C-alpha positions as a Markdown table, in Angstrom:
| # | Residue | x | y | z |
|---|---|---|---|---|
| 1 | Met | -44.6 | 36.3 | 174.5 |
| 2 | Thr | -47.8 | 34.4 | 173.9 |
| 3 | Leu | -49.8 | 36.6 | 176.2 |
| 4 | Met | -48.3 | 39.8 | 174.7 |
| 5 | Thr | -49.1 | 38.5 | 171.2 |
| 6 | Leu | -52.7 | 37.8 | 172.1 |
| 7 | Ile | -53.1 | 41.3 | 173.7 |
| 8 | Leu | -51.6 | 43.1 | 170.7 |
| 9 | Leu | -53.4 | 40.9 | 168.2 |
| 10 | Thr | -56.8 | 41.7 | 169.8 |
| 11 | Leu | -55.9 | 45.4 | 169.9 |
| 12 | Phe | -54.9 | 45.5 | 166.2 |
| 13 | Leu | -57.9 | 43.6 | 165.0 |
| 14 | Gly | -60.2 | 45.8 | 167.1 |
| 15 | Leu | -58.7 | 49.0 | 165.8 |
| 16 | Gly | -59.0 | 47.7 | 162.3 |
| 17 | Arg | -62.6 | 46.9 | 162.7 |
| 18 | Trp | -63.3 | 50.3 | 164.3 |
| 19 | Gln | -61.7 | 52.2 | 161.4 |
| 20 | Trp | -63.6 | 50.0 | 158.9 |
| 21 | Gln | -66.9 | 50.9 | 160.6 |
| 22 | Arg | -66.0 | 54.6 | 160.7 |
| 23 | Gly | -65.3 | 54.3 | 156.9 |
| 24 | Glu | -68.7 | 52.8 | 156.3 |
| 25 | Ala | -70.4 | 55.5 | 158.4 |
| 26 | Lys | -68.4 | 58.2 | 156.6 |
| 27 | Gln | -69.3 | 56.7 | 153.2 |
| 28 | Ala | -73.0 | 57.0 | 154.0 |
| 29 | Val | -72.4 | 60.7 | 155.0 |
| 30 | Trp | -70.5 | 61.4 | 151.8 |
| 31 | Ala | -73.1 | 59.7 | 149.7 |
| 32 | Gly | -75.7 | 62.0 | 151.3 |
| 33 | Phe | -73.6 | 65.0 | 150.5 |
| 34 | Asp | -73.1 | 64.1 | 146.9 |
| 35 | Arg | -76.8 | 63.4 | 146.4 |
| 36 | Thr | -78.3 | 66.2 | 144.3 |
| 37 | Ala | -81.9 | 67.4 | 144.2 |
| 38 | Pro | -83.7 | 70.6 | 143.3 |
| 39 | Ala | -83.9 | 73.0 | 146.2 |
| 40 | Gln | -87.2 | 72.8 | 148.0 |
| 41 | Asn | -89.0 | 75.4 | 150.1 |
| 42 | Pro | -89.3 | 73.9 | 153.6 |
| 43 | Gly | -92.5 | 75.9 | 154.3 |
| 44 | Thr | -93.6 | 75.5 | 157.9 |
| 45 | Arg | -91.5 | 72.4 | 158.5 |
| 46 | Asn | -88.9 | 72.5 | 161.2 |
| 47 | Ile | -85.5 | 72.8 | 159.5 |
| 48 | Asp | -83.9 | 70.6 | 162.2 |
| 49 | Glu | -86.2 | 67.7 | 161.2 |
| 50 | Leu | -85.1 | 67.8 | 157.5 |
| 51 | Glu | -82.5 | 65.4 | 156.3 |
| 52 | Arg | -78.9 | 66.6 | 156.6 |
| 53 | Phe | -77.5 | 68.1 | 153.4 |
| 54 | Ser | -81.0 | 68.7 | 152.1 |
| 55 | Ser | -81.1 | 71.4 | 149.4 |
| 56 | Ile | -83.6 | 74.1 | 150.4 |
| 57 | Arg | -84.7 | 77.5 | 149.2 |
| 58 | Leu | -85.4 | 80.4 | 151.6 |
| 59 | Glu | -87.1 | 83.8 | 151.1 |
| 60 | Gly | -86.4 | 86.7 | 153.5 |
| 61 | Arg | -83.6 | 89.1 | 154.2 |
| 62 | Phe | -80.1 | 89.0 | 155.7 |
| 63 | Glu | -79.4 | 90.7 | 159.0 |
| 64 | Pro | -76.0 | 92.3 | 158.4 |
| 65 | Thr | -75.8 | 94.0 | 161.8 |
| 66 | Arg | -75.3 | 90.8 | 163.7 |
| 67 | Gln | -72.9 | 88.4 | 162.2 |
| 68 | Phe | -70.4 | 85.8 | 163.5 |
| 69 | Leu | -66.9 | 85.0 | 162.4 |
| 70 | Leu | -65.9 | 81.3 | 162.9 |
| 71 | Asp | -62.2 | 81.4 | 163.7 |
| 72 | Asn | -59.7 | 78.7 | 163.0 |
| 73 | Arg | -61.2 | 77.7 | 159.6 |
| 74 | Ser | -58.5 | 77.1 | 157.0 |
| 75 | His | -58.5 | 76.7 | 153.2 |
| 76 | Ala | -55.6 | 75.3 | 151.2 |
| 77 | Gly | -53.5 | 75.6 | 154.3 |
| 78 | Lys | -54.2 | 79.3 | 154.8 |
| 79 | Pro | -55.9 | 80.5 | 158.0 |
| 80 | Gly | -59.2 | 82.4 | 157.9 |
| 81 | Tyr | -62.8 | 82.7 | 159.0 |
| 82 | Glu | -66.2 | 81.5 | 157.9 |
| 83 | Val | -69.0 | 84.1 | 158.0 |
| 84 | Leu | -72.3 | 83.2 | 159.7 |
| 85 | Thr | -75.1 | 85.7 | 158.9 |
| 86 | Pro | -78.7 | 85.5 | 160.2 |
| 87 | Phe | -81.3 | 85.3 | 157.5 |
| 88 | Val | -84.8 | 86.4 | 158.7 |
| 89 | Leu | -87.7 | 84.6 | 157.1 |
| 90 | Gly | -91.1 | 86.1 | 156.4 |
| 91 | Asn | -92.5 | 84.6 | 159.6 |
| 92 | Gly | -89.7 | 86.2 | 161.7 |
| 93 | Arg | -87.7 | 83.1 | 162.3 |
| 94 | Arg | -84.0 | 83.2 | 161.8 |
| 95 | Val | -81.6 | 80.7 | 160.1 |
| 96 | Leu | -77.8 | 81.1 | 160.3 |
| 97 | Val | -76.3 | 81.1 | 156.8 |
| 98 | Asn | -72.6 | 80.2 | 156.2 |
| 99 | Arg | -71.6 | 82.7 | 153.5 |
| 100 | Gly | -68.2 | 81.1 | 153.0 |
| 101 | Trp | -64.5 | 81.5 | 153.8 |
| 102 | Ile | -62.6 | 84.7 | 154.0 |
| 103 | Pro | -58.8 | 84.9 | 154.6 |
| 104 | Phe | -57.1 | 86.1 | 157.8 |
| 105 | Gly | -55.9 | 89.7 | 157.3 |
| 106 | Gly | -52.8 | 89.3 | 159.4 |
| 107 | Tyr | -54.0 | 91.2 | 162.5 |
| 108 | Arg | -56.0 | 89.6 | 165.3 |
| 109 | Asp | -57.4 | 93.0 | 166.4 |
| 110 | Arg | -58.6 | 93.9 | 162.9 |
| 111 | Leu | -61.5 | 91.7 | 161.7 |
| 112 | Pro | -62.3 | 91.6 | 158.0 |
| 113 | Asp | -65.1 | 93.6 | 156.5 |
| 114 | Val | -68.1 | 91.2 | 156.0 |
| 115 | Ser | -70.7 | 93.8 | 155.1 |
| 116 | Leu | -73.3 | 92.8 | 152.5 |
| 117 | Pro | -73.8 | 94.4 | 149.1 |
| 118 | Ala | -76.3 | 97.3 | 148.8 |
| 119 | Asn | -79.0 | 94.9 | 147.4 |
| 120 | Pro | -78.5 | 91.5 | 148.9 |
| 121 | Pro | -80.6 | 88.7 | 147.4 |
| 122 | Gly | -84.0 | 88.0 | 149.0 |
| 123 | Thr | -84.1 | 84.4 | 147.9 |
| 124 | Ile | -81.2 | 82.1 | 148.7 |
| 125 | Thr | -80.5 | 78.4 | 148.2 |
| 126 | Gly | -78.1 | 76.0 | 150.0 |
| 127 | Arg | -77.8 | 72.8 | 151.8 |
| 128 | Leu | -78.3 | 72.1 | 155.5 |
| 129 | Asp | -75.4 | 71.0 | 157.7 |
| 130 | Glu | -74.3 | 70.9 | 161.3 |
| 131 | Leu | -72.1 | 73.4 | 163.1 |
| 132 | Pro | -68.4 | 72.4 | 162.9 |
| 133 | Val | -67.2 | 70.6 | 166.0 |
| 134 | Ala | -63.8 | 71.0 | 167.6 |
| 135 | Gly | -61.5 | 68.0 | 168.0 |
| 136 | Leu | -60.4 | 69.3 | 171.4 |
| 137 | Ala | -62.4 | 71.3 | 174.0 |
| 138 | Ser | -59.5 | 73.6 | 174.3 |
| 139 | Gly | -60.0 | 74.8 | 170.8 |
| 140 | Arg | -63.5 | 76.2 | 171.6 |
| 141 | Ala | -64.3 | 79.8 | 172.3 |
| 142 | Pro | -67.8 | 81.3 | 172.8 |
| 143 | Pro | -68.8 | 84.5 | 170.9 |
| 144 | Thr | -67.0 | 87.6 | 172.1 |
| 145 | Pro | -69.0 | 89.4 | 174.8 |
| 146 | Gly | -70.3 | 92.9 | 174.5 |
| 147 | Asp | -72.4 | 94.8 | 171.9 |
| 148 | Asp | -69.7 | 94.8 | 169.2 |
| 149 | Trp | -70.5 | 92.9 | 166.0 |
| 150 | Pro | -69.4 | 90.8 | 164.2 |
| 151 | Lys | -68.5 | 88.5 | 167.0 |
| 152 | Leu | -65.5 | 86.3 | 166.8 |
| 153 | Thr | -66.0 | 82.7 | 168.0 |
| 154 | Ser | -64.3 | 79.3 | 167.6 |
| 155 | Phe | -66.4 | 76.1 | 167.4 |
| 156 | Pro | -69.4 | 77.6 | 169.3 |
| 157 | Thr | -72.3 | 75.6 | 170.5 |
| 158 | His | -75.9 | 76.1 | 169.4 |
| 159 | Ala | -76.8 | 77.5 | 172.8 |
| 160 | Glu | -73.9 | 80.0 | 172.7 |
| 161 | Leu | -75.0 | 81.4 | 169.3 |
| 162 | Glu | -78.6 | 81.6 | 170.4 |
| 163 | Ala | -77.6 | 83.5 | 173.6 |
| 164 | Ala | -75.5 | 86.0 | 171.6 |
| 165 | Leu | -78.3 | 86.6 | 169.1 |
| 166 | Gly | -81.0 | 86.8 | 171.8 |
| 167 | Ala | -83.3 | 84.8 | 169.5 |
| 168 | Pro | -84.1 | 81.2 | 168.8 |
| 169 | Ile | -82.4 | 79.6 | 165.7 |
| 170 | Pro | -82.3 | 76.1 | 164.3 |
| 171 | Arg | -79.5 | 73.8 | 165.2 |
| 172 | Arg | -78.8 | 73.4 | 161.5 |
| 173 | Ile | -77.1 | 76.0 | 159.4 |
| 174 | Leu | -77.4 | 76.7 | 155.7 |
| 175 | Leu | -74.3 | 76.3 | 153.5 |
| 176 | Leu | -74.9 | 79.0 | 150.9 |
| 177 | Asp | -74.7 | 77.7 | 147.3 |
| 178 | Pro | -71.7 | 79.0 | 145.3 |
| 179 | Gln | -73.9 | 80.6 | 142.6 |
| 180 | Val | -75.8 | 82.8 | 145.1 |
| 181 | Glu | -74.4 | 86.4 | 145.5 |
| 182 | Ala | -73.4 | 88.0 | 148.8 |
| 183 | Gly | -71.0 | 85.3 | 149.7 |
| 184 | Tyr | -67.3 | 84.5 | 149.9 |
| 185 | Leu | -65.2 | 81.4 | 148.9 |
| 186 | Arg | -67.5 | 78.4 | 149.0 |
| 187 | Lys | -66.0 | 75.0 | 148.1 |
| 188 | Trp | -68.2 | 72.9 | 150.4 |
| 189 | Ser | -67.1 | 69.3 | 151.0 |
| 190 | Pro | -68.3 | 66.6 | 153.5 |
| 191 | Pro | -66.8 | 66.9 | 157.0 |
| 192 | Gly | -63.8 | 64.9 | 158.2 |
| 193 | Leu | -61.6 | 62.4 | 156.4 |
| 194 | Ala | -62.6 | 60.7 | 153.2 |
| 195 | Pro | -64.0 | 57.1 | 153.6 |
| 196 | Asp | -61.0 | 55.7 | 151.7 |
| 197 | Arg | -58.6 | 57.0 | 154.4 |
| 198 | His | -60.5 | 55.1 | 157.1 |
| 199 | Phe | -60.5 | 51.9 | 155.0 |
| 200 | Ala | -56.7 | 52.3 | 154.5 |
| 201 | Tyr | -56.2 | 52.7 | 158.2 |
| 202 | Ala | -58.2 | 49.6 | 158.9 |
| 203 | Ile | -56.1 | 47.6 | 156.4 |
| 204 | Gln | -53.0 | 49.0 | 158.0 |
| 205 | Trp | -54.0 | 47.8 | 161.5 |
| 206 | Trp | -54.9 | 44.3 | 160.1 |
| 207 | Gly | -51.5 | 44.3 | 158.4 |
| 208 | Phe | -49.9 | 44.9 | 161.7 |
| 209 | Ala | -51.8 | 41.9 | 163.1 |
| 210 | Val | -50.5 | 39.7 | 160.2 |
| 211 | Val | -46.9 | 40.8 | 160.8 |
| 212 | Leu | -47.3 | 40.1 | 164.5 |
| 213 | Leu | -48.4 | 36.5 | 163.8 |
| 214 | Val | -45.5 | 36.0 | 161.4 |
| 215 | Leu | -43.0 | 37.2 | 164.0 |
| 216 | Tyr | -44.6 | 35.0 | 166.7 |
| 217 | Phe | -44.5 | 31.8 | 164.7 |
| 218 | Gly | -41.2 | 32.6 | 163.2 |
| 219 | Leu | -39.6 | 33.1 | 166.6 |
| 220 | Asn | -41.2 | 30.1 | 168.3 |
| 221 | Phe | -41.2 | 27.4 | 165.7 |
| 222 | Arg | -37.9 | 27.9 | 163.9 |
| 223 | Lys | -35.7 | 24.8 | 163.6 |
| 224 | Val | -33.0 | 24.3 | 166.2 |
| 225 | Lys | -29.7 | 23.0 | 164.9 |
């Protein structure tokens, strides 16, 4: 019983510490997301070298003929897609812009219409973020092969998107600001669980450790009549 108690106690304390550290790391990410600043023009700087969640302003044009639909993206419990559209800058470089969430139409063989308006904006603003990452490798699917666009994909890698486009793109994507036209539902939030959830899990694991000690001492040091 003593050996089992020590093993479980070490496990519970370690899991609690791990969750607490995850909460602190997530707190830093959420603080960066909540930080507001005027959108800046990156100029000739490499977008991938800018701080994550930086607000930037880009000038150029959308490329509506080659778009991606990110599958398995839900909102308020409803399935749907997020629309990734290349934005061509004045120097010819491309940046993938997430134009927001659109609901699933009910048929897997009928993709939603994601065409842009007749006069899409030439200046857009948004914040930089990473591509979404799948929790399990089995949930990934590269962009559909062939010449048909838009291409359906699920948690693609940067290399897969570059290969489908046939052009280099930054690893970062731009989350289009809600006030910019030519987009869909955009209620951006930091990725993953809230920091408070991780802190709560940590306290829960440490609570298990306390209960374990109470049971151990209660069973081994009770008075014998």
